[in-house]
N, C-alpha and C positions, 0 to 999 in steps of 0.2 A: 415548124412546133417548137416551143418553146420550151425552155425546162420547167416554166410553171405550168406548165397545162395539163385540167382536172384529170384529164384522163391519163398523162403521162404516170404522175404520181401514184394513178390506182392500177398502172400496171405494175409499176416497183413495187409498191406495198402488194403486192399480191405476187410477188418474184418470191422474196424477201419471206413468206410466211412460208411460200410452199420447200424454197429451200430448207427455211427451219426444221418444217415440218419430215421432211427428208434426212436429215442430218439426225435431230430423237429419234426418229425412227428407227434410222439403221443404229446407230449407240445401244438402243432398247434391246433391236436382235440382237447384238454383238454380244449386251452383256446375260441374256435369257440363254446364249448357247456358249459361252464361255462358262460363270459362273453358277449354274441352276445344274451343279452335276453331285452326284453325292458323293458324300466325305462320312457322313458316317448312318450304323447302322445300327438299331436295336432290337433285340430281340424280346417282348410280351408272353408273359405266360407260361414260358418255356419249366414246365415245373417235374414232370414224370419225362419225360424227353429226351437224349441225351444234343444240347444245343451244336455241338461239331457235326451233327447228322443232320440238323436243320437249317447251320449255316450252310452246308455242301449242299444240301437240298436246295436249299433258293440259290446261291448262282450268284448272289447281288456283287457285284465287283465294284471298287472305290474307282471315281470318277465318270463313270455310269451316266448318261444325261438323266437326270427323278423323270422324266418325262417321257422316256422312254423305255421304261421294264414293264413288262407282260402280266398286272397284278394274276389274272386267271392262270397263267401258265405256270407262273411262282407258288402258288395257293397249290396247286395239281398235283408241281414235285416234291413240296412239304406233307401234305394228308399221303403221298405214295412211301415217303423215306420214312415216315411214325406212324404206330399203330394206334398211339395214343392221342392223334388230333384230330379235330375230327370238323376245325373250319380255320381255315387265315383269314384276318383282313389286314393291309398293306394300307399305309394312310402316310403324310409331305409332314415333318412337323414342323420342318423351314428349309427352304430356299436349297441345304445343303446334307438333310436329314430324313429316314424315314424309319418306318417302326413296321416293324415285321406284330401282329399280337394274334396270339395262337389262344382254339379252344381247345380245352384233351379235355379227355376222357378219363375218368380217375380209375385208380383200380380198386374195385373193393372184395373181389371174392377171390377164392383160390381152390382150384382141384387137381388131386392129382392123377394122371395119366398119364401109360408108360414110363413108368419112372421117373416123368419129367412132370413141375410144377406148374401149371396154367396159373396166369395171371387174368382173371374178369371184370370185365365193367360189369355195373349196376344194371345194366338189361343183356348179360348175358356174351358182350361180345370181345374175343381173345386177343391181349393184347402184348402177350409177350410171353415166355417159356425160360426157364430155368431147372437146373441140377440141384438146386435146394432154394428155399422159401431165404437161406442167408445174403442168397446176390444182390435179393433186392432189400432195399432201405428203408421203403413206407410199407406201412401196418398192413397186413391183408388179413381180409377172416375169411374160415371156411364155410362151404356148403353143400349143397347135401340134392345133389340129383339123380335122377334115371339115367338109364345108359345113352352114353354119346356115341355118333357114328362118324360126324367129323369136327376138327375142331383148329380153325388153321388160322392162324395171329390176322389179327388185322379185318373177321369174320366172326358174327352169331356163330354159337355154337350147333349145330347139325344135332338132335338125338335119334334113334333110333325107333323105329316105325311101333306107337306102342301093340301088343300082340291083340291078338284074334280072344274078344275074352270068354267065344261058345267053346274055344279050343283049352286056351286057362283063364279060369275065373279068377287066380288072384291077380290077371294083368288088369281087373279092374280100379286096383288100387294106382297103379301107373299114369300121373299124366301125359299127356300131349306133349308137347314140344311150345308149340301155340301155344297150350293153358299157360306149361309156367312165364314162358317170356311174356304172358300178356300177366299176367300176378305182380312178373316186375316190374317191368314198366307202368305198370299202377303206383307200386313203393315209391318207384325214382320219379313220380309224379307225385307226390305226395310230402308230408313235412317230413315224413320217416327217411325222405331218400339223405344215406352218409351215413344213418346210423344203424345201421345194419351190422352188427358183430357176430353173425351168423343164422343161417336160413336152409331148413330141413324141408326140399322140397320133392320127396321120398316119395310120399304116401299123401295121394290125393284126398286121403279124408283125415290126416290127421299137420295138416301145413306147420310149421314153427317157423319166429324166427326172431331173436335176440335183441333187442333194443342194449345198444350201448354196455351190454355186458353187467346190465341192469337188472334188465324185466324179457321173463320170456314170453312171447307172447303165442298161446296156441289158439291158433283159429277154426281147428278143428278140418271141416272140408270146405269144396275150393266153393261152391252155395255162397250165393249174397256178399263175395270177400269184398265188395267194392263198401257196401253198405259197414259190414262190420269192422272197413280199416278207418276207415270214418269215424266210429264213434271208440276205436282203440285210440286215438288220436287223440282227442276230447279227453280220456281216460287216462294219457299220460300227463298230458297237460295237468290236471288236476293233482295227479298222484305226486309231481315235482311243483307243486305249488309248496310254502313251505308252511304258508298259515293250514292248511290240512295236515298238517300231522306226516304226512308220507315220505318228504325227502329223502331221506335216508333211508329208505326200506328198498330191498333188495325183492325178487318175488315175480309170482307169477302170475301173468294177465291171461284169464280167458272169456273167450271171443270167439265160442266154438255157439254161440245163441245168436241168432239175427236180435239186433234190437236189444241186447243184454251183455254185459261185462261185470269179472268179480274181478277182484286181487287177496291173493294168499301169498302171504309175506313169508318168505324164507329167510331172510336175515340181513343186514344192515349193511349199507357200504364205509369204507374206512371213513374212521372219526365221524361218525354218525349214530345218534340215539339209538337201540333197541325199535321198531318198527311198531305201533301199539296193535296189542292184539286186538284183532277182529274177525276169529273163526277161519274159513275153508273159503267163506262165501267171501269174505272183506267185502273192500268198497262197490257198490252198486256204480255203474255208470249210469250216463242220462241221455 
């Protein structure tokens, strides 16, 4: 068979293509194994957790192949290490870098129990325990609750079972743990989330919250709380609109009657003009 035979040329071309493919594949695999290794780890949204604790829990070592890490295992380890963390997302930002993105439960309230201060989330999950509030650098607010049975870090507080109302009629005013959590969850899922600076849930017939140290909101009883909350949010929006003349006023929002709110001015914020006189009824919500 001559060197110019078509079949020979075809075999030679096929051989060259195969050889080039093998070389290219080997080079790509070698590059992947050698160069796709972690050199930089960034931790995002680490606001309340100690970063050193998060880094230790993640245990991501430089030089580890970025596709060899177990994301689920790392996430579980971080969540176990920090009571603030509720979710962890890990993403590759380059061939040699990854980001560990945290979702944290912000501390909103505190209670004093057994001589210690417990920091609570907006839904009453225990986040930390301190001997003094001065040890914690972020601002938290007091909350009044019914009797607590257990308060374990990383878990929602457990309340004492409500007393028998037949034996103790005064127990009628006590909220159950489920009711308290339900109310706070509704607050947390509303536009008032993160704005409450004092909460008093000690009496089911006289629920009180303070909004930004500016408005004391008196909801009265627990009945129709969802509807009352929706109307209070509209009332606050009205009061804070400068065009309505109340933006600089402090006061009490009365919301104990379903379908109605009223505002009772009690003073003015700093650098604000005195509130308009409206009597004790104030502005009706709509």
